[in-house]
N, C-alpha and C positions, 0 to 999 in steps of 0.2 A: 504494499499500499504505499501511496505517496501523499505528501501534503500539498502538492501542486494545486494552485488555485483555491486552496482551503484559506478561510478567513480566520485569522488567529488574533483574538482580543486580549491584550496583556497590559495589566495594571502595574505601574511602577516600572515601565519598560525603557526608561531612558539610560540605564546603565546596569551593570552587574548581571546578575542571573536572569532577570527579566529580559535584558537586551540579548543575552547569549541564547536564550530559548527562541527568541524572535529570529535571530540570524541563523540558527539551525533549521528552522522552518523554512526561511527564505532560500536556503540551498536547494529545496525541492520546488521553489517558485511560489511559495505561499504569499498571501496578502496579509500584512502584519500591521495591526493597529498598535500604536505606542501611546498608551494612555497614562500620563503622568503629570506631576505638577511642574517639573522643571522645564520652564520655557526659556528661561534666562540662565547664563552660566552661574554656577555657584562657586563661591571662593575656595572650598575645600573639596568639592565633588566634581568629577569630570563629567562632560556630556550633557546634552539637552535632549528633548524629544526630537529635535530637528536634526542634530548630529546623529542621533540614533537612526533616524529615518535614512539618512544618507548611507549609513553602514548596511542597513537592510537592503537598499537598492544595489549597493555594490555587491552584496552577497548573491543576488539573484532574484529578490522578491519584490513585491510592491509595498509600499509603505504609506500609513496615514497617521501622522502625528497629531494627537489631540491633547489639549490641556485638561487634565482631570483631577479633581479633589474627590476622592472616594467617600468623602464624609458628607458631600452635597448630593441630595437625591436628585434634584433638578439637573445638575451637572452630569450625573451618571446617566440619566435617561437620555439626556441630549446627546452625550457621547455614543451611546448604543444607537440611537436614531441616526446620527451622522454616519456611523459605520455602515449600517444596513443600507442608507441611501447611497453611499459611496461604493461599496463592494457588493451589495445585493444580499447579505446575510451574515450569519456568524456560525462558524463550525466548531471552534475551540475557544473557551474562556479560561485564561490563566490569571488566578488571583495571587499576584506576586507582591503587591504593595503591603508594606509592613512597617511598624514603629517598634522600637526596642529601648527598654531602659532597665538595666540590671541592678535595680536598687531594692533594698529591703523596705518594708512597710513604713516605718518612721521617715525614711529618706525619699519616698515617692510623693511628689506633690500631686494633687488631685488633677491638676491641668495635664500633667504627663500621663497619669492613669487614664484620663478620658481620651487622650490623644491616641493611646495604645489600643483601647477598646473600640473607638470610633473607626479606625484605620483597619486593624487586624480582623476583629470579628464582624462589626457592623458593615465595614466596607466590603468585605468578602460576601456577606449575605446579600447586601444591596446590589453589587454588580451582578451576582448570580442570578438574582430575582429578575432583573431586567433582560438578562441575556437568555433565560430559559425559554421564552416564546420562540425566539429566533433559532435556538438550538434544536428545538423539536422539528424544525424543517430541515435540519441536516441529515445526510446519510450516515455520518459516523461522528455524532457529537460528544465532546469531551469538556468537562469542567476539571481543572487541575488546580489544587490549592497548595501553595508552598507552606505546608503544615506538617507537624510532627506526629508520630503514632501516639495515641491516647494512652500513655504509660502513667498510671496513677501512683507513682512513687513520690514519697514526701520529699526525696532529695531534689526533685525538679521544682518544687514549689517553695521550699524554705528560703533559699537564697534570693530569689526574685519572684515573689508571688504575683504581682501585678502583670509582669510580662508573660508569665507562664499561663495565667487565667486567660489573657488576651489572645495568646497563640493557640491554646488549646480550643478556643471558641472557633477558630478557623478549622481545627480538626473535627469538631462536632459537626460543623457544616458539611464536611466529608461524609461523616457517619450517617447523618439524617437525610441529606439530599441524595445520596447514593440509594437509600432505601425508597424515598419518595419518587424519584425519577426513574426507577427501573422500568416501570410501565411505558414510559416514553423512549426507552432506549438510549438515555443520556447517561454516559459514564461520568461518575465523580470520584476522583481519587486524590490522595495526598502524596506529596513527594518531599522527602527531606534527606540532607546529606549526612553521611556517616561521620565525616570530619568537617572541620572549619573550611570555608570557602573564601578564597581571596577576593573581596569585594570592598568597596569603599566603606561600607558599614563596619567591616572587620578592622580595616585600618584606622578608621577615625573614632569608633565607639569602643571597640573591644580591646585591641592589643597592639596597634601600631604595626610598624614594618616587622617586628619580631614575630608576631603571629602570622602575618601575611606569608612569611617565608616557610612556615610549616602548615600552610593550607593548600588544599587543592584548588585547581583552576575552575572558574565557573563553567567551563565547557563540559565537566562531567555531569552537572545538573541538567544542562541543555540537551546533551546526548540522551540522558535517562528520560527526560520529558518527551523527546521525539519518539523513543520506544513506546512510551505509553500512548501517545497520540495515534500511532498507527495500529494499535490493537483494536479489535472489534468492541465497540462501546457497549454492545449488549452482553458481552462475555466478561469483560474486564472492568469491574467497578466496585467501589467501596473498599479499596485497598489502601493501606499506608505504606508506601514504597520507600526504600532506602536506595539512593542513587546507584551505588556500585552493585547492589544486588539485582537491580533491574538490568543494568548493562551485563552482568555476569550471566543472567538468565537468557540474554539474547545472544550470548556467544562470546562476549569480550573476556579474554583471559589475561591480557596484559594492560595494566593501569598506570604504567610509568609515565605516560604522556600527560597525565593530569596533575603531576606534582613534580616538584624539583628535589624532593627528598623521598627516602624510602617510607613505606607504610608505617613502620614502627616508630617514626619520627613525627608523624602527622598529628596535629591537635584534634582530639575528639570534639564533636559537636554536642550541644545539649540534647536532651530528650530522647537519645537513641537507646532503647531498652537494653538491658543487660543480656537477654537471650537472643539478641539479633545474630543470625547466622554470619559466620566469617569464613567463606571458602578459602582454601590454600592459595589459589591464584591471586585473590586480593591481598591476603596477608603477606605474600612474598613479593608483592609489586613494589 
């Protein structure tokens, strides 16, 4: 299966994982909607929706950059309508936009708490809600949330309760919508990285250059997302996928191209369950 002429709507698609997912789809000739807030250059973050659109076109796809604040219902509805008017429909919805603050309860101001919940959980729900009527018309519709497995271990909640709650709301959207939309043949899945991914968020919020050097490249998430998109939406839904396991299942045995260091030196990501399988090919890469 190919993504040629498929319309892929990506929130937070101006940089990082969202942009890489768009570029991977563009290699097939997909039509990619880059829906994000960054219309003007940011002093600390590279790229805008317009520079991202140029990269999509250079990769072989078509691009539609749209200014989008996923907290604004009217803005979301307008972006979806513009997409359908421009490209004729929506085949894939990627809920990538997210906000993070790794703070304990006394140190989390309510403005930041609200921001995380409005973007992560509410934004995912809202964008999906308005994409669903159009996804129903697609031959192989997918919703993909960049959301972790629902692992109810206290260790994921104690250090950064507000962020975990917000992120797991995206995961609950996977669980609930997958069940709700089975009858419509719309796949809803979650995708999460086993290790840290070298993005601007990692560099500026989490650990700087040191963490960047022991993170995998965003391409691993893009390649894993692609493998999910080409699966039959009626058969593959309701899954919480780990990036390298998706690729391993599709036949990838060498993961060295995704990192500059060996697997044992990579920084693990949050929320990966302790019992997550680790095939030898991954472990030895």
